[in-house]
Structures are given as structure tokens and as C-alpha cells.
PAZAPA-4460 file (N, C-alpha, C; in steps of 0.05 Angstrom, whole numbers, plus 32768, in hexadecimal, padded with zeros to 4 digits):
% residues 146
    n_x    n_y    n_z   ca_x   ca_y   ca_z    c_x    c_y    c_z   seq   type   mol
   8015   7FEF   7FF9   7FF9   8006   7FFF   8010   8018   8002     1      M     A
   800C   802F   7FF2   801B   8045   7FEC   801B   805B   8009     2      A     A
   802E   8062   800E   8028   8082   801F   8022   8094   801B     3      N     A
   8010   80A0   8016   8004   80BF   800A   7FFC   80D1   801E     4      I     A
   8015   80E6   8020   801A   80F1   8030   8002   8111   801F     5      D     A
   7FF7   8115   8036   7FDD   812A   802D   7FEA   8140   8025     6      S     A
   8000   8149   8034   8010   815C   8027   8013   8162   8012     7      N     A
   801A   814B   8004   8028   814D   7FE6   801A   813E   7FD2     8      V     A
   8000   8138   7FD4   7FF3   812B   7FBC   7FDF   8144   7FB0     9      R     A
   7FE2   8142   7F99   7FD8   814A   7F7D   7FC2   8144   7F76    10      K     A
   7FB3   815E   7F70   7F94   8159   7F61   7F96   8149   7F46    11      K     A
   7F8E   8130   7F48   7F91   8134   7F24   7F89   8145   7F10    12      R     A
   7F70   8154   7F15   7F6B   8162   7F08   7F54   8154   7EF5    13      G     A
   7F51   8161   7EE0   7F43   8157   7EC5   7F51   8158   7EB5    14      R     A
   7F49   8145   7EA2   7F55   8140   7E87   7F4D   814D   7E75    15      K     A
   7F60   815E   7E63   7F58   8174   7E4F   7F43   8164   7E3B    16      P     A
   7F35   8174   7E31   7F1E   816A   7E22   7F27   8155   7E04    17      L     A
   7F36   8164   7DFD   7F46   8153   7DEA   7F4E   8132   7DE8    18      I     A
   7F5D   8134   7E05   7F64   811A   7E07   7F54   8102   7E08    19      E     A
   7F52   80F3   7E05   7F41   80D3   7E00   7F30   80DE   7DEA    20      G     A
   7F2F   80EF   7DE0   7F16   80F2   7DC5   7F1C   80E3   7DAA    21      C     A
   7F06   80DE   7DA2   7F0F   80CD   7D83   7F15   80E1   7D78    22      S     A
   7F26   80E1   7D57   7F2E   80FC   7D44   7F18   8103   7D3E    23      T     A
   7F00   80EF   7D3C   7EE4   810A   7D2D   7EE7   8116   7D3A    24      M     A
   7EE5   8118   7D5A   7EDD   8126   7D77   7EDF   813D   7D74    25      M     A
   7F00   813A   7D6D   7F17   8157   7D72   7F13   8161   7D55    26      I     A
   7F08   814F   7D40   7F07   8161   7D22   7EE9   8170   7D24    27      E     A
   7EDD   8163   7D33   7EBF   8174   7D31   7EC3   818E   7D4D    28      A     A
   7ED0   8183   7D5F   7ED8   81A3   7D71   7EE6   81B3   7D69    29      N     A
   7EF6   81B6   7D53   7F04   81C4   7D43   7EF9   81D4   7D2F    30      S     A
   7EE5   81C3   7D1F   7ED4   81CF   7D19   7EBF   81E6   7D25    31      W     A
   7EBA   81D8   7D38   7EA4   81EC   7D43   7EAD   8201   7D52    32      A     A
   7ECD   8202   7D52   7ED5   821A   7D64   7ED5   822B   7D4C    33      N     A
   7EE0   822A   7D37   7EE2   823B   7D1C   7EC4   8243   7D0F    34      T     A
   7EAD   8238   7D14   7E92   8240   7D0B   7E88   824A   7D23    35      I     A
   7E90   824D   7D3C   7E83   8259   7D4F   7E8B   8276   7D4E    36      S     A
   7EAB   8277   7D4E   7EBA   8293   7D4A   7EB2   829E   7D2F    37      T     A
   7EA8   8294   7D23   7E9E   829E   7D03   7E7B   82B2   7D0C    38      K     A
   7E6F   82A5   7D26   7E57   82A7   7D25   7E4F   82BE   7D37    39      L     A
   7E61   82BD   7D44   7E66   82D6   7D5E   7E54   82CE   7D7B    40      G     A
   7E40   82E1   7D80   7E3B   82E0   7D94   7E24   82CC   7D95    41      R     A
   7E19   82C8   7DB0   7DFE   82AE   7DB1   7E00   8295   7DA2    42      R     A
   7E12   8286   7DA6   7E1B   826E   7D9B   7E26   825F   7DB0    43      N     A
   7E1F   8243   7DB0   7E34   8229   7DBD   7E3A   8214   7DA5    44      F     A
   7E4F   81FD   7DAE   7E56   81EA   7D9E   7E4C   81D3   7DA6    45      Q     A
   7E4B   81C1   7D9F   7E3E   81A5   7DAF   7E4C   8191   7D92    46      F     A
   7E56   817B   7DA3   7E5C   815E   7D97   7E3F   814A   7D9F    47      V     A
   7E3C   813D   7D88   7E28   8131   7D97   7E36   810C   7DA0    48      F     A
   7E3D   810E   7DB7   7E47   80F3   7DC1   7E39   80DC   7DB9    49      S     A
   7E42   80C7   7DC7   7E2B   80AD   7DBC   7E11   80AD   7DD9    50      E     A
   7E15   80BF   7DE6   7E01   80BF   7DF9   7DED   80CE   7DF7    51      S     A
   7DF1   80EA   7DEC   7DE4   80FD   7DDF   7DD3   80F2   7DCD    52      Y     A
   7DE3   80F1   7DB8   7DDE   80E6   7D9A   7DC1   80CF   7DA3    53      H     A
   7DD0   80B7   7DB1   7DB4   80A3   7DB7   7D93   80B6   7DC8    54      S     A
   7D9A   80C5   7DD1   7D8F   80D2   7DDD   7D73   80E0   7DCF    55      Q     A
   7D8F   80EA   7DC0   7D74   8100   7DB8   7D7E   811C   7DC0    56      G     A
   7D91   812C   7DCC   7D90   8140   7DDA   7DAC   8152   7DD0    57      I     A
   7DA8   8167   7DD2   7DC0   8179   7DD3   7DC4   8189   7DE8    58      I     A
   7DDB   8188   7DFE   7DD8   8193   7E19   7DE5   81B0   7E16    59      K     A
   7DD3   81BD   7E16   7DDD   81E2   7E17   7DF4   81DF   7E35    60      V     A
   7E07   81F4   7E29   7E1A   81FB   7E3C   7E0D   820A   7E55    61      P     A
   7E0A   820B   7E71   7E03   8211   7E84   7E0A   8231   7E7F    62      V     A
   7E1E   823C   7E7B   7E28   8254   7E80   7E19   825E   7E67    63      D     A
   7E14   8259   7E51   7E04   8262   7E40   7DE0   825F   7E44    64      F     A
   7DDD   824A   7E4B   7DC1   8248   7E5A   7DB8   8265   7E70    65      A     A
   7DC8   8261   7E83   7DC3   827F   7E97   7DCC   8297   7E87    66      R     A
   7DD6   8292   7E77   7DDA   82B4   7E65   7DBC   82BC   7E5C    67      K     A
   7DB0   82A5   7E49   7D91   82AF   7E3D   7D80   82A1   7E3C    68      H     A
   7D80   828F   7E4A   7D69   8283   7E55   7D5F   827D   7E74    69      F     A
   7D69   8293   7E80   7D69   829A   7E9F   7D48   8297   7EA6    70      Q     A
   7D33   82A7   7E94   7D14   82A8   7E9E   7D09   8297   7E8C    71      N     A
   7D0D   8284   7E85   7CFF   8272   7E78   7CEF   825D   7E88    72      L     A
   7CDC   8252   7E83   7CD4   823B   7E93   7CDE   8225   7E92    73      T     A
   7CD9   8211   7E9A   7CE9   81F6   7E9F   7CED   81EC   7E7F    74      E     A
   7CD3   81F2   7E71   7CD5   81DF   7E52   7CCD   81FB   7E44    75      T     A
   7CD6   81FB   7E2C   7CCB   820E   7E18   7CD1   8203   7E02    76      T     A
   7CC8   820E   7DEF   7CC2   8201   7DD2   7CD2   8210   7DCB    77      K     A
   7CED   8206   7DAF   7CFB   8213   7DA8   7CFC   820C   7D88    78      V     A
   7D09   8219   7D6B   7D0B   8209   7D5E   7D26   8206   7D5B    79      L     A
   7D32   81EF   7D42   7D4A   81E7   7D3F   7D48   81EA   7D20    80      L     A
   7D54   8207   7D10   7D54   8205   7CF8   7D70   8203   7CEA    81      R     A
   7D6E   81F2   7CD7   7D8A   81EE   7CCA   7D7B   81F3   7CAB    82      L     A
   7D86   81FE   7C9F   7D80   8205   7C80   7D62   8212   7C7E    83      Y     A
   7D4E   820B   7C75   7D39   8210   7C75   7D24   81FA   7C84    84      D     A
   7D30   81E6   7C89   7D28   81D2   7CA1   7D23   81D9   7CBD    85      T     A
   7D07   81D5   7CC8   7D07   81E5   7CE9   7CFF   81C1   7CF5    86      N     A
   7D07   81C7   7D0F   7D0A   81AB   7D21   7CF8   81B9   7D37    87      F     A
   7CDD   81AD   7D38   7CDA   81BE   7D5C   7CE4   81AC   7D69    88      E     A
   7CEB   81B3   7D81   7CFA   81B3   7D99   7CEC   81B6   7DB2    89      A     A
   7CFB   81B1   7DC9   7CF7   81BA   7DE4   7D11   81BD   7DF1    90      E     A
   7D11   81D5   7DFF   7D2C   81DA   7E08   7D20   81D7   7E25    91      L     A
   7D29   81CA   7E2C   7D2C   81C4   7E53   7D3F   81D3   7E5E    92      K     A
   7D33   81DE   7E77   7D42   81EC   7E8A   7D3C   81DE   7EA0    93      V     A
   7D59   81D3   7EB1   7D52   81CF   7ECD   7D62   81E5   7EE6    94      Q     A
   7D52   81EF   7EF8   7D62   81F7   7F0A   7D61   81F2   7F28    95      T     A
   7D79   81FF   7F39   7D77   81F6   7F52   7D71   8215   7F64    96      I     A
   7D64   821D   7F74   7D63   823B   7F7C   7D5F   824F   7F6C    97      E     A
   7D59   824E   7F5B   7D58   8261   7F40   7D73   8265   7F31    98      N     A
   7D85   824C   7F2C   7D91   824C   7F27   7D9B   8238   7F0C    99      K     A
   7D9D   823E   7EF4   7DA6   8228   7EE0   7DAE   8211   7EEA   100      I     A
   7DAF   81F9   7EE7   7DC7   81E9   7EF1   7DCA   81D9   7ED6   101      V     A
   7DB0   81D2   7EBC   7DB6   81BE   7EB1   7D9E   81CD   7E94   102      K     A
   7DA6   81C6   7E82   7D99   81D2   7E6B   7D9F   81BF   7E4B   103      C     A
   7D8C   81B8   7E3D   7D8B   81A6   7E2A   7D70   81B2   7E11   104      F     A
   7D79   81A0   7DFB   7D5B   81A4   7DEE   7D5C   8187   7DDF   105      I     A
   7D46   8182   7DE2   7D3D   816E   7DE3   7D20   8163   7DD2   106      K     A
   7D10   8151   7DCA   7CF8   814E   7DBB   7CFA   8162   7DA2   107      K     A
   7D08   8157   7D87   7D10   8160   7D71   7D2E   8158   7D6A   108      G     A
   7D3E   814E   7D7C   7D5D   8156   7D7B   7D5B   813B   7D6B   109      V     A
   7D4C   8129   7D6D   7D50   8110   7D62   7D46   810D   7D45   110      D     A
   7D32   8120   7D3C   7D29   8123   7D23   7D3F   8132   7D1B   111      K     A
   7D4F   8146   7D20   7D61   8148   7D13   7D76   813A   7D11   112      L     A
   7D87   812E   7D1F   7D98   8116   7D22   7D90   8106   7D03   113      I     A
   7D72   80F7   7D07   7D70   80EC   7CF4   7D70   80F5   7CD7   114      D     A
   7D65   810A   7CD3   7D5F   811B   7CBD   7D76   811B   7CA8   115      Y     A
   7D8E   8128   7CBE   7DA6   812E   7CB1   7DBB   811C   7CB2   116      Y     A
   7DB0   8103   7CBB   7DC1   80E7   7CC3   7DDA   80EF   7CD9   117      E     A
   7DDD   80FA   7CE5   7DED   8107   7CF8   7DFA   80ED   7D0C   118      V     A
   7E14   80E4   7D06   7E22   80D3   7D0C   7E2C   80DC   7D31   119      Q     A
   7E33   80CB   7D40   7E44   80CD   7D53   7E5F   80D3   7D55   120      I     A
   7E62   80EF   7D62   7E83   80FE   7D5D   7E7C   8117   7D50   121      N     A
   7E63   811B   7D45   7E5B   812F   7D2D   7E56   814E   7D3E   122      E     A
   7E63   8160   7D31   7E5E   817A   7D46   7E43   8188   7D3C   123      G     A
   7E43   819F   7D4F   7E31   81AF   7D41   7E35   81C8   7D4D   124      A     A
   7E25   81E0   7D46   7E24   81FD   7D56   7E11   8205   7D51   125      V     A
   7E09   8215   7D65   7DE9   8210   7D6A   7DE8   8236   7D6D   126      L     A
   7DDF   8244   7D60   7DDE   8264   7D62   7DC3   826D   7D65   127      K     A
   7DBE   8277   7D82   7DAB   827D   7D88   7D96   8298   7D81   128      L     A
   7D85   829E   7D73   7D70   82B3   7D72   7D5B   82B6   7D7B   129      R     A
   7D5B   82C9   7D8E   7D40   82CD   7DA1   7D2D   82D2   7D8F   130      K     A
   7D13   82D1   7D9A   7D00   82DB   7D90   7CE3   82CA   7DA1   131      G     A
   7CD3   82D5   7D9E   7CB1   82C6   7DA3   7CB8   82A7   7DA7   132      K     A
   7CC0   829F   7D93   7CCE   827E   7D92   7CF1   8281   7D8F   133      V     A
   7CFF   8275   7DA3   7D16   8279   7D9F   7D1E   825D   7D84   134      N     A
   7D32   826D   7D6F   7D37   825A   7D5F   7D55   8255   7D62   135      I     A
   7D62   823C   7D5C   7D81   823A   7D62   7D86   8231   7D3E   136      F     A
   7D98   8248   7D3A   7D9A   8237   7D1C   7DAF   8225   7D20   137      D     A
   7DAD   8207   7D12   7DC6   81FB   7D15   7DD8   81F0   7D01   138      V     A
   7DF2   81F7   7D09   7E04   81EB   7CF9   7E12   81D6   7CFB   139      Y     A
   7E14   81C8   7CE5   7E1E   81AB   7CF5   7E3A   81A4   7CDF   140      L     A
   7E48   8196   7CE8   7E5B   8186   7CE9   7E5D   8168   7CDE   141      Q     A
   7E50   815F   7CC6   7E52   8141   7CBF   7E6C   8135   7CB6   142      L     A
   7E6A   811D   7CBC   7E89   8110   7CB4   7E80   8107   7C93   143      N     A
   7E96   810F   7C83   7E8A   8103   7C6A   7E97   80E2   7C65   144      N     A
   7E9B   80D8   7C74   7E9F   80B7   7C6C   7E8B   80A7   7C75   145      E     A
   7E72   80B3   7C75   7E4F   80A1   7C83   7E4D   809D   7C6A   146      S     A
***
């Protein structure tokens, strides 16, 4: 058994996002960074991991949700728009003590995935257009090997 001195113990820390990722996911992240920069404000990046892909969910970063959705109800209808195709979806916001702790888009994401044949580890950038109904313009990075 190893002798562990609590004064010398180092925190392991988190792995860098890129460590342990597939080449496809790394390429998707790189593409998303480029598109996101070109789009300016009110956008976020997302890569369809196996879990999110199978559940038909897009996870919205909490910081983005706190900035843009603080006053929304728990479930809000939104549109996902790609070219001239709209997909009705639901934005789900979970709060604890009036602070957003989780946010995701559901019900409609699966239709977008099927329609555009989105695969695991492919990327998306979503740009928010606020209005009576919030619209997310969706930009997809699809692998040509499919």
C-alpha cells in the first residue's frame, strides 16, 4: 500500500477536452470553432456524442442558457431551422432556486437527426434568433464518409 502524504497530494484535474476524443470529434470541434467565430454573438457549439445522438437531445451550455433564457418557463416551444426546413422542438430549462442548472433542446432534434442523417461525433453550431418564437439557425458539419 502506498504512503500518501496529504501535503504532497496533487489534484488530478480534468483531462483536456481533446484528450481521448476521436479524430472525427476533434475535426467537428475545430469546424465548430471556425463557424462560431464567423457567426458572432448568440451561438453555441455542440457535438453529437453517442448518448445525445441516441436520446435526440442537444445540450445547451448553462452559461448560454443563463444569459438568454433566465425568464423562460420550464418548457418553451422553439424552432430548429436548417436552410428552409423547420423542426418544432422544445427547450427545457431546469432551475434550482431560480438559477438555471441544466438546459437542453428535445422533441424535434430526433427528426433533424433523421432528416439530415446526422451521425455520432458530427458537429453543430446553433445561432439564436430571439422573437415571439425563438429560432435556432442550425449549421451542421457532416462527415463525407457516410
